[in-house]
All heavy atoms as a GROMACS GRO file, in nm:
protein
  604
    1MET      N    1   1.248  -0.164   0.315
    1MET     CA    2   1.304  -0.130   0.189
    1MET      C    3   1.179  -0.142   0.088
    1MET      O    4   1.108  -0.228   0.085
    1MET     CB    5   1.412  -0.223   0.147
    1MET     CG    6   1.463  -0.210   0.012
    1MET     SD    7   1.594  -0.325  -0.031
    1MET     CE    8   1.723  -0.251   0.046
    2VAL      N    9   1.178  -0.033   0.003
    2VAL     CA   10   1.080  -0.041  -0.102
    2VAL      C   11   1.147  -0.069  -0.238
    2VAL      O   12   1.250  -0.014  -0.270
    2VAL     CB   13   1.013   0.111  -0.108
    2VAL    CG1   14   0.909   0.106  -0.222
    2VAL    CG2   15   0.951   0.139   0.026
    3HIS      N   16   1.081  -0.147  -0.317
    3HIS     CA   17   1.125  -0.189  -0.450
    3HIS      C   18   1.034  -0.134  -0.560
    3HIS      O   19   0.912  -0.131  -0.534
    3HIS     CB   20   1.134  -0.336  -0.467
    3HIS     CG   21   1.226  -0.400  -0.367
    3HIS    ND1   22   1.364  -0.406  -0.397
    3HIS    CD2   23   1.208  -0.459  -0.253
    3HIS    CE1   24   1.421  -0.472  -0.291
    3HIS    NE2   25   1.330  -0.505  -0.206
    4LEU      N   26   1.094  -0.074  -0.656
    4LEU     CA   27   1.011  -0.030  -0.761
    4LEU      C   28   0.955  -0.147  -0.840
    4LEU      O   29   1.014  -0.255  -0.848
    4LEU     CB   30   1.092   0.058  -0.867
    4LEU     CG   31   1.140   0.191  -0.812
    4LEU    CD1   32   1.234   0.261  -0.907
    4LEU    CD2   33   1.034   0.278  -0.769
    5PRO      N   34   0.832  -0.128  -0.897
    5PRO     CA   35   0.773  -0.250  -0.970
    5PRO      C   36   0.867  -0.276  -1.095
    5PRO      O   37   0.935  -0.193  -1.154
    5PRO     CB   38   0.642  -0.198  -1.019
    5PRO     CG   39   0.641  -0.055  -0.999
    5PRO     CD   40   0.748  -0.019  -0.897
    6TYR      N   41   0.857  -0.404  -1.134
    6TYR     CA   42   0.947  -0.452  -1.242
    6TYR      C   43   0.912  -0.382  -1.373
    6TYR      O   44   0.999  -0.376  -1.463
    6TYR     CB   45   0.927  -0.604  -1.265
    6TYR     CG   46   0.789  -0.646  -1.291
    6TYR    CD1   47   0.740  -0.657  -1.416
    6TYR    CD2   48   0.709  -0.683  -1.179
    6TYR    CE1   49   0.610  -0.699  -1.434
    6TYR    CE2   50   0.581  -0.717  -1.195
    6TYR     CZ   51   0.532  -0.734  -1.333
    6TYR     OH   52   0.397  -0.765  -1.349
    7ASP      N   53   0.796  -0.318  -1.385
    7ASP     CA   54   0.761  -0.249  -1.516
    7ASP      C   55   0.772  -0.094  -1.500
    7ASP      O   56   0.716  -0.025  -1.580
    7ASP     CB   57   0.622  -0.298  -1.567
    7ASP     CG   58   0.512  -0.253  -1.478
    7ASP    OD1   59   0.538  -0.221  -1.361
    7ASP    OD2   60   0.397  -0.254  -1.526
    8PHE      N   61   0.840  -0.047  -1.391
    8PHE     CA   62   0.858   0.097  -1.372
    8PHE      C   63   0.920   0.157  -1.486
    8PHE      O   64   1.026   0.114  -1.541
    8PHE     CB   65   0.941   0.122  -1.246
    8PHE     CG   66   0.947   0.264  -1.213
    8PHE    CD1   67   0.845   0.331  -1.142
    8PHE    CD2   68   1.064   0.333  -1.247
    8PHE    CE1   69   0.853   0.465  -1.113
    8PHE    CE2   70   1.064   0.469  -1.216
    8PHE     CZ   71   0.967   0.535  -1.146
    9GLY      N   72   0.856   0.258  -1.543
    9GLY     CA   73   0.914   0.330  -1.653
    9GLY      C   74   0.860   0.283  -1.791
    9GLY      O   75   0.901   0.339  -1.892
   10VAL      N   76   0.794   0.174  -1.794
   10VAL     CA   77   0.748   0.120  -1.918
   10VAL      C   78   0.621   0.198  -1.959
   10VAL      O   79   0.538   0.221  -1.880
   10VAL     CB   80   0.704  -0.031  -1.901
   10VAL    CG1   81   0.638  -0.082  -2.033
   10VAL    CG2   82   0.819  -0.117  -1.861
   11THR      N   83   0.619   0.245  -2.080
   11THR     CA   84   0.510   0.326  -2.126
   11THR      C   85   0.376   0.246  -2.128
   11THR      O   86   0.380   0.126  -2.142
   11THR     CB   87   0.535   0.384  -2.266
   11THR    OG1   88   0.550   0.282  -2.351
   11THR    CG2   89   0.653   0.474  -2.262
   12GLY      N   90   0.266   0.310  -2.126
   12GLY     CA   91   0.132   0.252  -2.121
   12GLY      C   92   0.108   0.148  -2.237
   12GLY      O   93   0.048   0.049  -2.210
   13GLY      N   94   0.154   0.188  -2.348
   13GLY     CA   95   0.133   0.099  -2.467
   13GLY      C   96   0.207  -0.034  -2.457
   13GLY      O   97   0.165  -0.137  -2.514
   14ASN      N   98   0.316  -0.041  -2.389
   14ASN     CA   99   0.401  -0.154  -2.379
   14ASN      C  100   0.373  -0.238  -2.253
   14ASN      O  101   0.426  -0.349  -2.234
   14ASN     CB  102   0.551  -0.117  -2.372
   14ASN     CG  103   0.592  -0.050  -2.497
   14ASN    OD1  104   0.539  -0.074  -2.602
   14ASN    ND2  105   0.686   0.040  -2.488
   15ARG      N  106   0.279  -0.197  -2.164
   15ARG     CA  107   0.263  -0.272  -2.045
   15ARG      C  108   0.184  -0.398  -2.065
   15ARG      O  109   0.200  -0.488  -1.984
   15ARG     CB  110   0.173  -0.180  -1.950
   15ARG     CG  111   0.260  -0.082  -1.880
   15ARG     CD  112   0.202  -0.038  -1.750
   15ARG     NE  113   0.306   0.049  -1.691
   15ARG     CZ  114   0.285   0.155  -1.617
   15ARG    NH1  115   0.169   0.185  -1.591
   15ARG    NH2  116   0.385   0.212  -1.564
   16ALA      N  117   0.108  -0.414  -2.171
   16ALA     CA  118   0.037  -0.534  -2.195
   16ALA      C  119   0.127  -0.655  -2.204
   16ALA      O  120   0.089  -0.761  -2.173
   16ALA     CB  121  -0.054  -0.523  -2.321
   17SER      N  122   0.252  -0.634  -2.246
   17SER     CA  123   0.334  -0.748  -2.264
   17SER      C  124   0.409  -0.781  -2.142
   17SER      O  125   0.482  -0.886  -2.140
   17SER     CB  126   0.438  -0.707  -2.374
   17SER     OG  127   0.514  -0.604  -2.337
   18VAL      N  128   0.392  -0.705  -2.034
   18VAL     CA  129   0.466  -0.733  -1.906
   18VAL      C  130   0.368  -0.814  -1.820
   18VAL      O  131   0.259  -0.771  -1.794
   18VAL     CB  132   0.502  -0.593  -1.839
   18VAL    CG1  133   0.571  -0.620  -1.699
   18VAL    CG2  134   0.584  -0.512  -1.928
   19PRO      N  135   0.412  -0.926  -1.774
   19PRO     CA  136   0.328  -1.004  -1.688
   19PRO      C  137   0.304  -0.934  -1.549
   19PRO      O  138   0.378  -0.854  -1.504
   19PRO     CB  139   0.411  -1.132  -1.663
   19PRO     CG  140   0.551  -1.106  -1.695
   19PRO     CD  141   0.548  -0.984  -1.787
   20GLN      N  142   0.183  -0.960  -1.500
   20GLN     CA  143   0.139  -0.894  -1.382
   20GLN      C  144   0.168  -0.986  -1.257
   20GLN      O  145   0.144  -1.098  -1.259
   20GLN     CB  146  -0.015  -0.862  -1.387
   20GLN     CG  147  -0.049  -0.772  -1.501
   20GLN     CD  148   0.014  -0.633  -1.485
   20GLN    OE1  149   0.013  -0.569  -1.375
   20GLN    NE2  150   0.077  -0.584  -1.589
   21GLU      N  151   0.211  -0.920  -1.147
   21GLU     CA  152   0.218  -0.990  -1.015
   21GLU      C  153   0.089  -0.982  -0.943
   21GLU      O  154   0.038  -0.873  -0.925
   21GLU     CB  155   0.338  -0.928  -0.936
   21GLU     CG  156   0.469  -0.952  -0.996
   21GLU     CD  157   0.578  -0.897  -0.903
   21GLU    OE1  158   0.569  -0.914  -0.784
   21GLU    OE2  159   0.669  -0.838  -0.962
   22PRO      N  160   0.036  -1.094  -0.899
   22PRO     CA  161  -0.096  -1.093  -0.828
   22PRO      C  162  -0.097  -1.012  -0.702
   22PRO      O  163  -0.200  -0.962  -0.668
   22PRO     CB  164  -0.126  -1.234  -0.817
   22PRO     CG  165  -0.004  -1.316  -0.823
   22PRO     CD  166   0.089  -1.227  -0.912
   23ASN      N  167   0.006  -1.012  -0.630
   23ASN     CA  168   0.005  -0.942  -0.503
   23ASN      C  169   0.079  -0.803  -0.505
   23ASN      O  170   0.112  -0.748  -0.406
   23ASN     CB  171   0.088  -1.029  -0.394
   23ASN     CG  172   0.002  -1.147  -0.359
   23ASN    OD1  173  -0.120  -1.153  -0.354
   23ASN    ND2  174   0.069  -1.266  -0.346
   24ALA      N  175   0.097  -0.751  -0.626
   24ALA     CA  176   0.161  -0.620  -0.641
   24ALA      C  177   0.062  -0.509  -0.619
   24ALA      O  178  -0.054  -0.523  -0.641
   24ALA     CB  179   0.220  -0.604  -0.781
   25VAL      N  180   0.111  -0.397  -0.570
   25VAL     CA  181   0.029  -0.286  -0.548
   25VAL      C  182   0.072  -0.183  -0.656
   25VAL      O  183   0.191  -0.153  -0.674
   25VAL     CB  184   0.061  -0.217  -0.410
   25VAL    CG1  185  -0.012  -0.088  -0.392
   25VAL    CG2  186   0.027  -0.312  -0.302
   26ARG      N  187  -0.024  -0.135  -0.733
   26ARG     CA  188   0.004  -0.046  -0.839
   26ARG      C  189  -0.056   0.095  -0.804
   26ARG      O  190  -0.166   0.102  -0.773
   26ARG     CB  191  -0.065  -0.092  -0.973
   26ARG     CG  192   0.001  -0.226  -1.010
   26ARG     CD  193  -0.030  -0.267  -1.150
   26ARG     NE  194   0.004  -0.160  -1.236
   26ARG     CZ  195   0.106  -0.156  -1.330
   26ARG    NH1  196   0.185  -0.257  -1.327
   26ARG    NH2  197   0.121  -0.058  -1.413
   27LEU      N  198   0.030   0.194  -0.815
   27LEU     CA  199  -0.005   0.330  -0.784
   27LEU      C  200   0.014   0.426  -0.908
   27LEU      O  201   0.124   0.411  -0.963
   27LEU     CB  202   0.066   0.384  -0.663
   27LEU     CG  203   0.053   0.296  -0.536
   27LEU    CD1  204   0.159   0.344  -0.436
   27LEU    CD2  205  -0.079   0.315  -0.482
   28PRO      N  206  -0.078   0.508  -0.941
   28PRO     CA  207  -0.052   0.592  -1.051
   28PRO      C  208   0.048   0.691  -1.021
   28PRO      O  209   0.066   0.736  -0.902
   28PRO     CB  210  -0.192   0.654  -1.078
   28PRO     CG  211  -0.271   0.642  -0.943
   28PRO     CD  212  -0.207   0.522  -0.879
   29VAL      N  213   0.120   0.748  -1.125
   29VAL     CA  214   0.210   0.862  -1.105
   29VAL      C  215   0.131   0.985  -1.050
   29VAL      O  216   0.012   1.002  -1.090
   29VAL     CB  217   0.276   0.899  -1.246
   29VAL    CG1  218   0.356   1.022  -1.227
   29VAL    CG2  219   0.348   0.779  -1.300
   30GLY      N  220   0.194   1.039  -0.954
   30GLY     CA  221   0.125   1.156  -0.884
   30GLY      C  222   0.072   1.119  -0.750
   30GLY      O  223   0.021   1.207  -0.674
   31THR      N  224   0.074   0.988  -0.715
   31THR     CA  225   0.026   0.943  -0.586
   31THR      C  226   0.114   1.005  -0.482
   31THR      O  227   0.240   0.988  -0.495
   31THR     CB  228   0.018   0.794  -0.577
   31THR    OG1  229  -0.065   0.742  -0.676
   31THR    CG2  230  -0.034   0.748  -0.444
   32THR      N  231   0.070   1.066  -0.377
   32THR     CA  232   0.150   1.114  -0.270
   32THR      C  233   0.195   0.995  -0.182
   32THR      O  234   0.138   0.890  -0.183
   32THR     CB  235   0.075   1.220  -0.180
   32THR    OG1  236  -0.030   1.150  -0.110
   32THR    CG2  237   0.012   1.329  -0.259
   33VAL      N  238   0.302   1.027  -0.102
   33VAL     CA  239   0.351   0.926  -0.015
   33VAL      C  240   0.243   0.886   0.085
   33VAL      O  241   0.225   0.771   0.116
   33VAL     CB  242   0.488   0.968   0.053
   33VAL    CG1  243   0.525   0.879   0.161
   33VAL    CG2  244   0.591   0.986  -0.051
   34ALA      N  245   0.172   0.989   0.138
   34ALA     CA  246   0.067   0.966   0.228
   34ALA      C  247  -0.044   0.877   0.179
   34ALA      O  248  -0.093   0.780   0.238
   34ALA     CB  249   0.007   1.087   0.282
   35GLN      N  250  -0.082   0.901   0.048
   35GLN     CA  251  -0.186   0.817  -0.015
   35GLN      C  252  -0.132   0.674  -0.034
   35GLN      O  253  -0.205   0.578  -0.016
   35GLN     CB  254  -0.216   0.875  -0.151
   35GLN     CG  255  -0.304   1.004  -0.143
   35GLN     CD  256  -0.309   1.081  -0.275
   35GLN    OE1  257  -0.226   1.070  -0.364
   35GLN    NE2  258  -0.418   1.155  -0.288
   36ALA      N  259  -0.006   0.664  -0.080
   36ALA     CA  260   0.061   0.532  -0.103
   36ALA      C  261   0.060   0.453   0.027
   36ALA      O  262   0.025   0.335   0.034
   36ALA     CB  263   0.192   0.547  -0.164
   37GLU      N  264   0.102   0.516   0.136
   37GLU     CA  265   0.116   0.457   0.265
   37GLU      C  266  -0.021   0.404   0.312
   37GLU      O  267  -0.038   0.290   0.352
   37GLU     CB  268   0.165   0.558   0.370
   37GLU     CG  269   0.173   0.494   0.511
   37GLU     CD  270   0.209   0.606   0.613
   37GLU    OE1  271   0.134   0.700   0.641
   37GLU    OE2  272   0.328   0.589   0.650
   38LYS      N  273  -0.125   0.489   0.291
   38LYS     CA  274  -0.266   0.445   0.335
   38LYS      C  275  -0.312   0.329   0.254
   38LYS      O  276  -0.366   0.233   0.310
   38LYS     CB  277  -0.360   0.569   0.319
   38LYS     CG  278  -0.503   0.532   0.352
   38LYS     CD  279  -0.591   0.648   0.339
   38LYS     CE  280  -0.736   0.620   0.368
   38LYS     NZ  281  -0.826   0.742   0.361
   39SER      N  282  -0.286   0.338   0.129
   39SER     CA  283  -0.333   0.226   0.043
   39SER      C  284  -0.264   0.096   0.076
   39SER      O  285  -0.323  -0.011   0.085
   39SER     CB  286  -0.296   0.249  -0.107
   39SER     OG  287  -0.379   0.360  -0.156
   40LEU      N  288  -0.132   0.100   0.099
   40LEU     CA  289  -0.059  -0.020   0.135
   40LEU      C  290  -0.100  -0.074   0.273
   40LEU      O  291  -0.117  -0.188   0.283
   40LEU     CB  292   0.095   0.020   0.145
   40LEU     CG  293   0.189  -0.096   0.163
   40LEU    CD1  294   0.166  -0.205   0.053
   40LEU    CD2  295   0.330  -0.052   0.162
   41ILE      N  296  -0.135   0.008   0.363
   41ILE     CA  297  -0.178  -0.037   0.492
   41ILE      C  298  -0.310  -0.102   0.483
   41ILE      O  299  -0.331  -0.214   0.537
   41ILE     CB  300  -0.179   0.082   0.599
   41ILE    CG1  301  -0.037   0.117   0.640
   41ILE    CG2  302  -0.268   0.041   0.720
   41ILE    CD1  303  -0.026   0.240   0.728
   42LEU      N  304  -0.409  -0.034   0.407
   42LEU     CA  305  -0.539  -0.091   0.398
   42LEU      C  306  -0.543  -0.224   0.318
   42LEU      O  307  -0.613  -0.320   0.357
   42LEU     CB  308  -0.630   0.014   0.338
   42LEU     CG  309  -0.656   0.133   0.421
   42LEU    CD1  310  -0.739   0.235   0.352
   42LEU    CD2  311  -0.715   0.099   0.564
   43LEU      N  312  -0.458  -0.233   0.216
   43LEU     CA  313  -0.453  -0.354   0.133
   43LEU      C  314  -0.380  -0.464   0.220
   43LEU      O  315  -0.433  -0.586   0.204
   43LEU     CB  316  -0.375  -0.329   0.005
   43LEU     CG  317  -0.453  -0.252  -0.099
   43LEU    CD1  318  -0.358  -0.215  -0.210
   43LEU    CD2  319  -0.573  -0.337  -0.149
   44THR      N  320  -0.286  -0.434   0.301
   44THR     CA  321  -0.229  -0.534   0.384
   44THR      C  322  -0.328  -0.588   0.484
   44THR      O  323  -0.327  -0.711   0.516
   44THR     CB  324  -0.094  -0.482   0.451
   44THR    OG1  325  -0.010  -0.434   0.349
   44THR    CG2  326  -0.026  -0.583   0.535
   45LEU      N  327  -0.407  -0.505   0.542
   45LEU     CA  328  -0.514  -0.539   0.636
   45LEU      C  329  -0.612  -0.630   0.565
   45LEU      O  330  -0.648  -0.736   0.619
   45LEU     CB  331  -0.580  -0.423   0.697
   45LEU     CG  332  -0.505  -0.354   0.813
   45LEU    CD1  333  -0.571  -0.221   0.842
   45LEU    CD2  334  -0.499  -0.447   0.933
   46GLN      N  335  -0.644  -0.599   0.442
   46GLN     CA  336  -0.733  -0.688   0.367
   46GLN      C  337  -0.684  -0.821   0.346
   46GLN      O  338  -0.737  -0.922   0.361
   46GLN     CB  339  -0.770  -0.616   0.229
   46GLN     CG  340  -0.862  -0.688   0.149
   46GLN     CD  341  -0.898  -0.615   0.018
   46GLN    OE1  342  -0.809  -0.550  -0.039
   46GLN    NE2  343  -1.023  -0.625  -0.024
   47HIS      N  344  -0.548  -0.822   0.310
   47HIS     CA  345  -0.479  -0.952   0.286
   47HIS      C  346  -0.467  -1.029   0.413
   47HIS      O  347  -0.475  -1.162   0.402
   47HIS     CB  348  -0.329  -0.918   0.239
   47HIS     CG  349  -0.241  -1.034   0.230
   47HIS    ND1  350  -0.250  -1.124   0.122
   47HIS    CD2  351  -0.142  -1.078   0.310
   47HIS    CE1  352  -0.167  -1.221   0.142
   47HIS    NE2  353  -0.101  -1.196   0.252
   48THR      N  354  -0.458  -0.981   0.530
   48THR     CA  355  -0.444  -1.046   0.652
   48THR      C  356  -0.583  -1.068   0.719
   48THR      O  357  -0.592  -1.114   0.838
   48THR     CB  358  -0.361  -0.977   0.754
   48THR    OG1  359  -0.414  -0.848   0.791
   48THR    CG2  360  -0.213  -0.952   0.706
   49LYS      N  361  -0.692  -1.036   0.642
   49LYS     CA  362  -0.823  -1.052   0.692
   49LYS      C  363  -0.839  -0.971   0.824
   49LYS      O  364  -0.900  -1.021   0.926
   49LYS     CB  365  -0.865  -1.201   0.718
   49LYS     CG  366  -0.865  -1.274   0.588
   49LYS     CD  367  -0.908  -1.416   0.611
   49LYS     CE  368  -0.927  -1.493   0.484
   49LYS     NZ  369  -0.807  -1.540   0.421
   50ASN      N  370  -0.787  -0.852   0.829
   50ASN     CA  371  -0.794  -0.753   0.930
   50ASN      C  372  -0.719  -0.794   1.059
   50ASN      O  373  -0.740  -0.745   1.172
   50ASN     CB  374  -0.943  -0.717   0.974
   50ASN     CG  375  -0.946  -0.582   1.023
   50ASN    OD1  376  -0.876  -0.485   0.974
   50ASN    ND2  377  -1.037  -0.558   1.122
   51ASN      N  378  -0.616  -0.888   1.046
   51ASN     CA  379  -0.530  -0.928   1.159
   51ASN      C  380  -0.422  -0.812   1.166
   51ASN      O  381  -0.323  -0.812   1.094
   51ASN     CB  382  -0.470  -1.064   1.133
   51ASN     CG  383  -0.379  -1.103   1.237
   51ASN    OD1  384  -0.316  -1.027   1.310
   51ASN    ND2  385  -0.365  -1.239   1.257
   52LYS      N  386  -0.448  -0.724   1.261
   52LYS     CA  387  -0.357  -0.602   1.277
   52LYS      C  388  -0.219  -0.642   1.317
   52LYS      O  389  -0.121  -0.583   1.276
   52LYS     CB  390  -0.422  -0.502   1.368
   52LYS     CG  391  -0.551  -0.446   1.312
   52LYS     CD  392  -0.620  -0.350   1.406
   52LYS     CE  393  -0.745  -0.297   1.349
   52LYS     NZ  394  -0.855  -0.394   1.326
   53THR      N  395  -0.203  -0.742   1.404
   53THR     CA  396  -0.074  -0.781   1.450
   53THR      C  397   0.007  -0.836   1.334
   53THR      O  398   0.124  -0.794   1.304
   53THR     CB  399  -0.080  -0.895   1.553
   53THR    OG1  400  -0.156  -0.840   1.665
   53THR    CG2  401   0.054  -0.932   1.603
   54ARG      N  402  -0.053  -0.919   1.247
   54ARG     CA  403   0.015  -0.970   1.133
   54ARG      C  404   0.048  -0.862   1.033
   54ARG      O  405   0.147  -0.860   0.972
   54ARG     CB  406  -0.069  -1.081   1.069
   54ARG     CG  407  -0.002  -1.151   0.948
   54ARG     CD  408   0.127  -1.233   0.988
   54ARG     NE  409   0.184  -1.284   0.863
   54ARG     CZ  410   0.311  -1.266   0.833
   54ARG    NH1  411   0.391  -1.200   0.920
   54ARG    NH2  412   0.362  -1.305   0.724
   55ALA      N  413  -0.051  -0.770   1.009
   55ALA     CA  414  -0.030  -0.664   0.906
   55ALA      C  415   0.081  -0.581   0.952
   55ALA      O  416   0.173  -0.536   0.872
   55ALA     CB  417  -0.166  -0.579   0.899
   56ALA      N  418   0.093  -0.544   1.077
   56ALA     CA  419   0.204  -0.463   1.135
   56ALA      C  420   0.337  -0.536   1.109
   56ALA      O  421   0.439  -0.470   1.070
   56ALA     CB  422   0.185  -0.429   1.278
   57GLU      N  423   0.340  -0.667   1.138
   57GLU     CA  424   0.464  -0.742   1.106
   57GLU      C  425   0.500  -0.742   0.962
   57GLU      O  426   0.620  -0.722   0.924
   57GLU     CB  427   0.437  -0.894   1.146
   57GLU     CG  428   0.434  -0.918   1.299
   57GLU     CD  429   0.390  -1.056   1.333
   57GLU    OE1  430   0.366  -1.135   1.242
   57GLU    OE2  431   0.382  -1.086   1.450
   58ILE      N  432   0.413  -0.754   0.874
   58ILE     CA  433   0.436  -0.757   0.725
   58ILE      C  434   0.491  -0.622   0.692
   58ILE      O  435   0.578  -0.612   0.609
   58ILE     CB  436   0.305  -0.787   0.645
   58ILE    CG1  437   0.276  -0.940   0.658
   58ILE    CG2  438   0.331  -0.763   0.498
   58ILE    CD1  439   0.137  -0.977   0.612
   59LEU      N  440   0.425  -0.512   0.745
   59LEU     CA  441   0.460  -0.380   0.700
   59LEU      C  442   0.588  -0.329   0.769
   59LEU      O  443   0.649  -0.232   0.732
   59LEU     CB  444   0.351  -0.275   0.741
   59LEU     CG  445   0.217  -0.298   0.656
   59LEU    CD1  446   0.100  -0.223   0.718
   59LEU    CD2  447   0.247  -0.252   0.507
   60GLY      N  448   0.640  -0.404   0.873
   60GLY     CA  449   0.755  -0.358   0.942
   60GLY      C  450   0.737  -0.239   1.037
   60GLY      O  451   0.834  -0.165   1.050
   61ILE      N  452   0.615  -0.233   1.088
   61ILE     CA  453   0.595  -0.123   1.176
   61ILE      C  454   0.539  -0.171   1.307
   61ILE      O  455   0.491  -0.294   1.317
   61ILE     CB  456   0.480  -0.016   1.119
   61ILE    CG1  457   0.358  -0.081   1.082
   61ILE    CG2  458   0.545   0.052   0.991
   61ILE    CD1  459   0.247   0.011   1.039
   62SER      N  460   0.537  -0.096   1.416
   62SER     CA  461   0.476  -0.147   1.531
   62SER      C  462   0.326  -0.147   1.531
   62SER      O  463   0.262  -0.073   1.450
   62SER     CB  464   0.531  -0.056   1.652
   62SER     OG  465   0.455   0.067   1.645
   63LEU      N  466   0.266  -0.221   1.622
   63LEU     CA  467   0.122  -0.231   1.625
   63LEU      C  468   0.068  -0.095   1.663
   63LEU      O  469  -0.036  -0.043   1.615
   63LEU     CB  470   0.081  -0.336   1.722
   63LEU     CG  471  -0.069  -0.381   1.729
   63LEU    CD1  472  -0.118  -0.418   1.596
   63LEU    CD2  473  -0.091  -0.492   1.835
   64LYS      N  474   0.133  -0.024   1.752
   64LYS     CA  475   0.092   0.112   1.801
   64LYS      C  476   0.088   0.204   1.675
   64LYS      O  477  -0.004   0.285   1.666
   64LYS     CB  478   0.185   0.169   1.907
   64LYS     CG  479   0.146   0.299   1.953
   64LYS     CD  480   0.233   0.347   2.065
   64LYS     CE  481   0.181   0.485   2.115
   64LYS     NZ  482   0.244   0.531   2.235
   65THR      N  483   0.193   0.195   1.588
   65THR     CA  484   0.197   0.277   1.475
   65THR      C  485   0.083   0.259   1.384
   65THR      O  486   0.025   0.344   1.326
   65THR     CB  487   0.333   0.265   1.399
   65THR    OG1  488   0.447   0.309   1.489
   65THR    CG2  489   0.341   0.341   1.272
   66LEU      N  490   0.054   0.125   1.365
   66LEU     CA  491  -0.061   0.084   1.290
   66LEU      C  492  -0.188   0.143   1.342
   66LEU      O  493  -0.262   0.196   1.265
   66LEU     CB  494  -0.066  -0.069   1.264
   66LEU     CG  495  -0.183  -0.118   1.182
   66LEU    CD1  496  -0.171  -0.076   1.039
   66LEU    CD2  497  -0.183  -0.266   1.192
   67PHE      N  498  -0.206   0.129   1.461
   67PHE     CA  499  -0.332   0.180   1.522
   67PHE      C  500  -0.341   0.335   1.508
   67PHE      O  501  -0.443   0.394   1.477
   67PHE     CB  502  -0.345   0.145   1.673
   67PHE     CG  503  -0.398   0.008   1.694
   67PHE    CD1  504  -0.319  -0.093   1.742
   67PHE    CD2  505  -0.538  -0.020   1.667
   67PHE    CE1  506  -0.372  -0.231   1.758
   67PHE    CE2  507  -0.588  -0.145   1.685
   67PHE     CZ  508  -0.504  -0.249   1.729
   68ASN      N  509  -0.222   0.399   1.531
   68ASN     CA  510  -0.220   0.555   1.510
   68ASN      C  511  -0.251   0.587   1.372
   68ASN      O  512  -0.329   0.685   1.346
   68ASN     CB  513  -0.083   0.608   1.550
   68ASN     CG  514  -0.064   0.606   1.697
   68ASN    OD1  515  -0.157   0.597   1.776
   68ASN    ND2  516   0.060   0.609   1.740
   69LYS      N  517  -0.203   0.512   1.267
   69LYS     CA  518  -0.236   0.544   1.128
   69LYS      C  519  -0.385   0.520   1.106
   69LYS      O  520  -0.443   0.600   1.033
   69LYS     CB  521  -0.143   0.459   1.035
   69LYS     CG  522   0.003   0.485   1.034
   69LYS     CD  523   0.022   0.626   0.969
   69LYS     CE  524   0.175   0.655   0.976
   69LYS     NZ  525   0.196   0.793   0.913
   70LEU      N  526  -0.433   0.409   1.156
   70LEU     CA  527  -0.574   0.383   1.128
   70LEU      C  528  -0.662   0.492   1.194
   70LEU      O  529  -0.765   0.531   1.136
   70LEU     CB  530  -0.614   0.240   1.175
   70LEU     CG  531  -0.549   0.134   1.105
   70LEU    CD1  532  -0.575  -0.007   1.178
   70LEU    CD2  533  -0.596   0.123   0.956
   71LYS      N  534  -0.632   0.535   1.314
   71LYS     CA  535  -0.708   0.647   1.379
   71LYS      C  536  -0.691   0.770   1.287
   71LYS      O  537  -0.795   0.843   1.278
   71LYS     CB  538  -0.641   0.668   1.510
   71LYS     CG  539  -0.718   0.769   1.589
   71LYS     CD  540  -0.656   0.790   1.727
   71LYS     CE  541  -0.730   0.896   1.803
   71LYS     NZ  542  -0.671   0.915   1.937
   72GLU      N  543  -0.583   0.799   1.236
   72GLU     CA  544  -0.550   0.914   1.145
   72GLU      C  545  -0.653   0.907   1.023
   72GLU      O  546  -0.706   0.998   0.982
   72GLU     CB  547  -0.410   0.924   1.102
   72GLU     CG  548  -0.368   1.037   1.010
   72GLU     CD  549  -0.221   1.022   0.972
   72GLU    OE1  550  -0.144   0.990   1.059
   72GLU    OE2  551  -0.196   1.053   0.847
   73TYR      N  552  -0.652   0.786   0.963
   73TYR     CA  553  -0.735   0.769   0.848
   73TYR      C  554  -0.883   0.785   0.881
   73TYR      O  555  -0.960   0.836   0.795
   73TYR     CB  556  -0.706   0.634   0.776
   73TYR     CG  557  -0.562   0.604   0.742
   73TYR    CD1  558  -0.512   0.478   0.746
   73TYR    CD2  559  -0.477   0.708   0.710
   73TYR    CE1  560  -0.382   0.455   0.715
   73TYR    CE2  561  -0.338   0.691   0.673
   73TYR     CZ  562  -0.294   0.559   0.677
   73TYR     OH  563  -0.166   0.535   0.648
   74GLY      N  564  -0.921   0.741   0.988
   74GLY     CA  565  -1.057   0.746   1.033
   74GLY      C  566  -1.107   0.889   1.055
   74GLY      O  567  -1.227   0.922   1.038
   75SER      N  568  -1.013   0.974   1.085
   75SER     CA  569  -1.045   1.115   1.109
   75SER      C  570  -1.025   1.196   0.991
   75SER      O  571  -1.053   1.325   0.998
   75SER     CB  572  -0.968   1.176   1.233
   75SER     OG  573  -0.833   1.175   1.198
   76GLU      N  574  -0.984   1.148   0.882
   76GLU     CA  575  -0.952   1.234   0.757
   76GLU      C  576  -1.080   1.303   0.710
   76GLU      O  577  -1.107   1.327   0.679
   76GLU     CB  578  -0.887   1.145   0.650
   76GLU     CG  579  -0.738   1.136   0.678
   76GLU     CD  580  -0.679   1.050   0.558
   76GLU    OE1  581  -0.746   1.006   0.461
   76GLU    OE2  582  -0.563   1.040   0.560
   77GLY      N  583  -1.161   1.335   0.688
   77GLY     CA  584  -1.278   1.397   0.641
   77GLY      C  585  -1.372   1.436   0.740
   77GLY      O  586  -1.480   1.479   0.714
   78GLU      N  587  -1.327   1.438   0.880
   78GLU     CA  588  -1.406   1.485   0.979
   78GLU      C  589  -1.389   1.629   1.010
   78GLU      O  590  -1.461   1.682   1.092
   78GLU     CB  591  -1.391   1.401   1.100
   78GLU     CG  592  -1.426   1.259   1.095
   78GLU     CD  593  -1.392   1.174   1.217
   78GLU    OE1  594  -1.357   1.235   1.322
   78GLU    OE2  595  -1.401   1.055   1.210
   79GLU      N  596  -1.301   1.696   0.944
   79GLU     CA  597  -1.272   1.836   0.971
   79GLU      C  598  -1.360   1.928   0.903
   79GLU      O  599  -1.411   1.913   0.798
   79GLU     CB  600  -1.123   1.866   0.941
   79GLU     CG  601  -1.031   1.788   1.027
   79GLU     CD  602  -0.891   1.807   0.986
   79GLU    OE1  603  -0.853   1.918   0.924
   79GLU    OE2  604  -0.803   1.722   1.014
   0.00000   0.00000   0.00000
């Protein structure tokens, strides 16, 4: 389940008054689902100190799916 950030819809000028969550992921409007997924996976790996098993558990995906995604990201610019 994905939750919108608590300040979703708050205009830029009003954001300064909204407290920040230290572990929140912020994505600009216009971010594609693929870009968001990649960012979330890579940040989760950073959080787990590259523990792929733990990252997959946190993300709610199988370890195989995580490895497939990482393989996909590694090949993105090779074409």
